[in-house]
N, C-alpha and C positions, 0 to 999 in steps of 0.2 A: 425223614425221621430225624436227621441231625438238626435241621433248621427248626423243627418243632419240639426239640428235646426239653424245653423249659415249660411246655404246656403239660398239665396233668394228663396222664395217659388215658384215663377214663373220658375226660373231656375231649381229648383229641379224637378218640374213637367216635364219640357222638357228633363232634363237629364235622369230621370228614364224611360221615354218612348223611348229615344234614345238608352239607354242600352238594353231595351227590344227588339227593332227592330234589333239592331246589333247582339244580341245573337240569334235571330231567323234566320236572314240571314246566319250567320255563321253555325248554326245548319243545314241549308240546304246544306252546302258545305262539312260537316264533313262525312266521309265515315264509321267511326267505332262507336260502341255503347258507349264506355266509355266517349270520349269527347262530344258526343251528349248529354249524360245524364248530364254531367257538365254544358253545355250551357243551358240545359232546367232548371237547378237549378238557374243559373244566371238570366234567363228570368223570372222565378217565383218570385225571390227576387225583381227584377225591377218592376214587375207587382204589387206586394204587396206594395212597396213604392209609386207607382203611384196611387193606389187605395186610400190609406190613404191621400196622398197629395191632390188628386182631391176632396175629401170630405172637406178638410180644405179650399181649394180655393173656392169651391161652397158656403160655409158658409160665407166666407169673402166678396164675391161679392154682397151679398143681405142684405137688412135690417134685423134686428133680428126677426121681425114677419114673415119673409119668409124663414127662415133657414131650417125649417123642410121640406118645399116643395122642396127647392134646394137640400137637402140631398136625398130626395125621387127620384128626377130626376136623380141625379148622380148614386145612387145605382141601380135604375131601368135600366139605360143605361149599367151599368157594368154587371148586372145579365141577361140581354137579351141574351147576348153571342151568337149572330148570327154568330160570327166568328168561333165557333166550328163546327156547321154543314157545313158552307161554306168551311172551311179548310178540313174537311172530304171528302166533295164532290170533291174538287180540288185534294186531295191526291189520291182518288179512280180513278179519270179519267186521271190524269197526273202522279204525283209521290209525295212522301212525301216531296221531295225537293221543288217542286212547291208550296206546302202549306206553307212551311217556307218563301219562297220568297214572297208569297202573304201577309203574316203577316208583313213582312218588308216593302212592298210597302204601305200597309194601315197604318202602323206606321209612315212612312215618311210623308204621307199626314196629319196625326194627328199632328205630330211635327210641321210641317209648319203651319197648322191652328192655333195651340196654340201659336206659335211664332208670328203670324201675328195679331190675334184677341184678345188675352188675355191681359188685362191691367197689367202693372207692379204692384206687390203687395209688401208691406213691409212684413217682417217676422211676423208671428202671434205668440202671446205669448203662451207659453206652459201652459196647464191647467191640474192640477192634478185631480184625482177623488174626492178628498175632496173639491175642488173648484167648481166642476160641480153641 
């Protein structure tokens, strides 16, 4: 978050999710383990950036008295993780490649939804632990 603090937060949310979905689709096309592992690391880094950015966006969109609830909703949505059992099911019935493509398709839907419905937000100020 600190490294990307100059990027508009809405753009950062979309970019991190886009990197995640591209890494997943590419992982579905890679036939060998080494590059697959590298793409999974890229996807994990993008997911970590998306997670922290989504928490910042959620708190920026609501009044101060509703920030706890907004964080709970975002965190709950991220931890439900229905994607893991769904991708396991797709991988078992079809192939691991199909599971990665499914992640890419769902990521595309999410990027389009965020782009269409999320209002533009100004960058949020960084807060140190001393200030919190």
